[in-house]
C-alpha positions as CSV (number, residue, x, y, z in Angstrom):
1,S,-27.2,71.2,30.1
2,G,-27.7,68.0,28.2
3,E,-27.5,69.9,24.9
4,R,-24.2,71.5,25.8
5,F,-22.8,68.2,26.8
6,V,-23.8,66.5,23.6
7,L,-22.2,69.3,21.5
8,A,-18.9,69.0,23.4
9,A,-19.1,65.2,23.1
10,E,-19.6,65.5,19.3
11,E,-16.6,67.8,19.0
12,V,-14.4,65.3,20.9
13,R,-15.8,62.4,18.9
14,R,-14.7,64.0,15.6
15,V,-11.2,64.4,17.0
16,V,-11.1,60.9,18.3
17,E,-12.1,59.5,14.9
18,S,-9.3,61.5,13.3
19,M,-6.8,60.1,15.9
20,V,-7.9,56.5,15.3
21,Q,-7.5,57.0,11.5
22,Q,-4.0,58.2,12.1
23,G,-3.3,55.1,14.2
24,M,-3.1,56.8,17.5
25,G,-5.5,54.6,19.3
26,H,-8.8,55.3,21.0
27,P,-8.8,57.2,24.4
28,S,-10.1,55.5,27.5
29,F,-13.5,56.4,28.9
30,F,-11.8,58.7,31.5
31,E,-9.7,60.5,28.9
32,Y,-12.8,60.9,26.6
33,I,-14.9,62.4,29.4
34,F,-12.0,64.6,30.6
35,A,-11.7,66.0,27.0
36,V,-15.4,66.7,26.9
37,G,-15.1,68.6,30.2
38,M,-12.2,70.7,29.1
39,V,-14.1,71.6,25.9
40,I,-17.1,72.8,28.0
41,F,-14.8,74.6,30.5
42,A,-13.1,76.5,27.7
43,A,-16.4,77.4,26.0
44,E,-18.0,78.6,29.3
45,K,-14.8,80.6,30.2
46,M,-14.6,79.0,33.7
47,E,-13.0,81.2,36.4
48,Y,-11.7,78.1,38.3
49,A,-11.7,74.4,37.5
50,V,-10.7,71.8,40.1
51,L,-9.2,68.9,38.2
52,E,-9.0,65.6,40.1
53,T,-6.6,63.1,38.8
54,G,-8.1,59.8,37.8
55,L,-5.2,57.5,38.7
56,G,-1.9,58.6,40.2
57,G,-0.9,61.9,38.6
58,R,2.4,61.7,36.7
59,L,0.8,59.9,33.7
60,D,-2.8,61.0,34.2
61,A,-4.8,62.7,31.5
62,T,-5.4,65.7,33.8
63,N,-1.6,66.3,33.9
64,I,-1.6,67.9,30.5
65,V,-2.4,71.3,32.1
66,E,0.9,73.1,32.0
67,G,0.3,76.2,34.1
68,P,-2.1,75.5,37.0
69,I,-2.4,78.2,39.7
70,L,-2.1,75.6,42.5
71,T,-1.5,71.8,43.0
72,V,-2.9,69.9,45.9
73,I,-2.0,66.4,47.0
74,T,-4.4,64.8,49.5
75,S,-3.8,61.8,51.7
76,V,-1.6,59.0,50.2
77,S,-2.6,55.4,50.8
78,L,-1.9,52.0,49.3
79,E,-4.3,51.8,46.4
80,H,-3.9,50.7,42.8
81,T,-0.6,49.2,43.8
82,E,-0.5,47.1,40.6
83,I,-0.2,50.3,38.6
84,L,1.3,52.9,41.0
85,G,3.7,50.9,43.1
86,G,3.7,48.8,46.2
87,T,5.0,51.4,48.7
88,I,3.8,54.7,50.0
89,A,6.9,56.4,48.6
90,E,6.3,55.0,45.1
91,I,2.7,56.0,45.1
92,A,3.6,59.5,46.5
93,A,6.2,59.8,43.6
94,E,3.4,59.2,41.0
95,K,1.1,61.7,42.7
96,A,3.9,64.3,43.0
97,G,4.1,64.1,39.2
98,I,1.5,66.9,39.1
99,I,3.9,69.4,40.7
100,K,4.9,72.1,38.2
101,P,7.9,74.5,38.2
102,G,7.2,77.4,40.5
103,V,3.6,76.4,41.2
104,P,2.6,76.3,44.9
105,V,1.8,72.8,46.3
106,V,-0.4,72.1,49.3
107,Y,-0.2,68.5,50.6
108,D,-1.3,66.2,53.4
109,A,1.7,65.7,55.7
110,S,0.3,62.8,57.7
111,L,2.9,60.3,56.4
112,P,6.6,61.2,56.6
113,E,7.6,58.8,53.8
114,A,5.1,60.5,51.4
115,S,6.0,64.0,52.6
116,K,9.7,63.4,52.0
117,V,9.0,62.5,48.3
118,I,6.7,65.5,47.8
119,E,9.0,68.0,49.5
120,E,12.0,66.8,47.4
121,R,10.0,67.2,44.2
122,A,8.8,70.6,45.2
123,Y,12.4,71.7,46.1
124,R,13.7,70.6,42.7
125,Q,10.9,72.4,40.9
126,M,11.4,75.5,43.1
127,C,7.8,75.4,44.3
128,P,6.5,77.0,47.5
129,N,5.2,74.1,49.6
130,Y,2.5,74.1,52.3
131,P,2.3,70.9,54.4
132,V,-0.9,70.3,56.4
133,F,-0.1,68.4,59.6
134,P,-2.9,66.5,61.4
135,D,-1.8,67.8,64.8
136,K,-2.6,71.4,63.6
137,V,-6.2,70.4,63.2
138,K,-8.2,70.3,66.5
139,I,-11.8,69.1,66.7
140,L,-13.6,71.3,69.2
141,L,-17.1,69.8,68.8
142,N,-18.6,66.8,67.0
143,T,-22.4,66.3,67.3
144,G,-22.4,63.5,64.7
145,K,-23.9,66.0,62.2
146,K,-21.6,69.0,62.6
147,I,-17.9,69.5,63.4
148,A,-16.4,72.6,64.8
149,F,-12.6,72.6,64.4
150,S,-9.6,74.9,64.6
151,Y,-6.6,75.0,62.3
152,E,-3.2,76.5,62.9
153,S,-1.5,77.1,59.6
154,G,2.0,77.0,61.2
155,Y,3.3,80.0,59.1
156,D,2.1,82.9,61.1
157,G,0.7,81.1,64.1
158,T,-2.8,82.2,63.3
159,V,-5.5,79.8,64.7
160,T,-8.9,80.0,63.0
161,K,-12.2,78.2,63.8
162,F,-14.6,76.8,61.2
163,E,-17.7,74.6,61.1
164,I,-18.5,71.8,58.6
165,P,-21.8,69.9,58.3
166,F,-20.3,66.4,58.8
167,G,-19.8,63.9,61.6
168,A,-16.8,62.1,60.1
169,P,-13.6,63.3,61.9
170,Y,-11.4,63.0,58.8
171,Q,-13.5,65.7,57.1
172,A,-11.9,68.2,59.4
173,E,-8.5,67.2,58.0
174,N,-9.9,67.4,54.5
175,A,-11.3,70.9,55.3
176,A,-7.9,72.0,56.6
177,I,-6.3,71.0,53.2
178,A,-9.0,72.9,51.4
179,L,-8.5,75.9,53.7
180,Q,-4.8,76.0,53.1
181,A,-5.4,75.8,49.3
182,I,-7.8,78.7,49.5
183,R,-5.3,80.7,51.6
184,C,-2.7,80.2,48.8
185,L,-5.2,81.8,46.4
186,A,-7.0,84.3,48.6
187,Q,-4.5,87.2,48.5
188,G,-4.1,87.4,44.8
189,E,-7.7,86.4,44.0
190,G,-9.5,88.5,46.7
191,I,-11.4,85.7,48.4
192,P,-12.8,87.0,51.7
193,E,-12.8,84.7,54.8
194,E,-16.5,85.1,55.3
195,A,-17.0,83.5,51.9
196,V,-14.9,80.6,53.0
197,R,-16.9,80.2,56.2
198,L,-20.1,80.2,54.3
199,G,-18.7,77.7,51.8
200,F,-17.7,75.3,54.6
201,A,-21.0,75.6,56.4
202,Q,-23.0,74.8,53.2
203,V,-20.7,72.1,51.6
204,S,-22.3,68.8,50.5
205,W,-20.2,65.7,50.0
206,K,-22.0,62.7,48.7
207,G,-20.8,59.2,49.4
208,R,-18.6,60.0,52.4
209,M,-20.5,59.2,55.6
210,Q,-23.5,60.8,53.9
211,E,-26.7,60.7,56.0
212,V,-29.3,59.6,53.4
213,S,-32.0,59.4,56.0
214,P,-32.1,59.7,59.9
215,G,-29.5,57.3,61.3
216,V,-28.7,55.8,57.9
217,Y,-25.3,56.6,56.4
218,F,-23.8,55.8,53.0
219,D,-20.0,55.5,52.6
220,G,-18.0,54.6,49.5
221,A,-14.8,53.5,51.2
222,H,-13.0,50.9,49.2
223,N,-9.4,50.7,50.3
224,P,-7.8,49.9,53.7
225,D,-7.3,53.5,54.6
226,G,-10.8,54.5,53.7
227,I,-12.4,51.5,55.5
228,G,-10.3,52.5,58.6
229,K,-11.6,56.1,58.4
230,F,-15.2,54.7,58.0
231,L,-14.9,52.6,61.1
232,E,-13.5,55.6,63.1
233,S,-16.4,57.7,61.9
234,V,-19.0,55.0,62.9
235,R,-17.5,54.8,66.4
236,K,-17.8,58.6,66.8
237,I,-21.4,58.8,65.4
238,A,-23.2,55.6,66.5
239,D,-24.7,55.1,69.9
240,G,-24.2,51.3,69.8
241,P,-23.9,48.4,67.4
242,G,-25.3,49.2,64.0
243,I,-26.5,47.2,60.9
244,L,-23.9,47.0,58.1
245,L,-25.0,46.7,54.5
246,F,-21.9,45.7,52.6
247,S,-20.8,45.2,49.0
248,M,-17.8,45.8,46.8
249,V,-16.5,45.5,43.2
250,K,-14.3,42.6,42.1
251,E,-11.1,44.6,41.5
252,K,-10.9,46.0,45.1
253,D,-9.4,44.0,47.9
254,Y,-12.7,43.0,49.4
255,V,-11.0,40.2,51.5
256,H,-9.0,42.7,53.4
257,A,-12.0,45.1,53.7
258,A,-14.1,42.2,55.1
259,R,-11.4,41.4,57.7
260,Q,-11.2,45.0,58.8
261,L,-15.0,45.4,59.1
262,L,-15.3,42.1,61.1
263,C,-12.3,42.5,63.3
264,Q,-12.6,46.3,64.0
265,G,-16.3,46.9,63.7
266,D,-19.1,46.4,66.2
267,W,-22.2,45.2,64.4
268,E,-25.7,44.0,65.4
269,E,-26.0,42.4,62.0
270,I,-24.2,42.3,58.7
271,I,-26.2,42.1,55.4
272,V,-24.1,41.2,52.3
273,T,-25.4,42.2,48.8
274,S,-23.9,42.7,45.4
275,V,-23.3,45.7,43.2
276,P,-25.3,45.4,40.0
277,G,-23.4,44.7,36.8
278,D,-20.3,42.8,35.8
279,R,-18.0,44.6,38.2
280,G,-19.8,43.6,41.4
281,A,-18.3,40.8,43.5
282,G,-21.1,38.2,44.1
283,S,-22.8,38.3,47.5
284,R,-22.1,34.6,48.0
285,R,-18.3,35.2,47.4
286,L,-18.3,38.1,49.8
């Protein structure tokens, strides 16, 4: 509730004021909101909290949690290179910084150079590791609104089938990572498979090929890998050339994104606009 949020924010504000008085510096917006969230989670005695890193992992605010029950590393791509490094291996090393001694790690094993870094870190920390390989995920049906897929975990050879309410093919790979994570927890936590099926069938994911009205999709892709996945999804879902409404913020590589969209996309028309506020790249520049 708004009231609960304000109470937590006030508690954090008092601590921040004390920190500043001691010369420790003011936390960033992300750090501030993360602290507010943790205060609320503690007060509400959350059973589970999924903490997504803000940037990288090794030096991220979320990495203060010393004893998570599981760590998950999703797909690694070239993003925030000015901070995280200019290669897949360097970025993977930053992300692998969330791995804790003895804590199971589930990870996307699409890129060998990223997998090698993650596996080495997991080995040094004596962590059980569970790679999710794309070729273990088979799309059985894609109607543009629903995907049926199978996933072979590779550990016991079991193949299971699930449905998700999305048309974007990459969501099947995301679902496989989530499924592997759940399986790491299921035995100890007593999560029945029927609950997992129901969860997948009802999941909502805003901003990722989200159908906001019939035939109109919204997608927040903002890096080369994301734009590539967006274009792949459009080809699967669209019957023919579509209309693209495009905008980006200044700090993203909108030049590369525009090249991808122009060279790899098939559009009847492109409409360029600008994101409101100081961060938006001007429509004339785009």
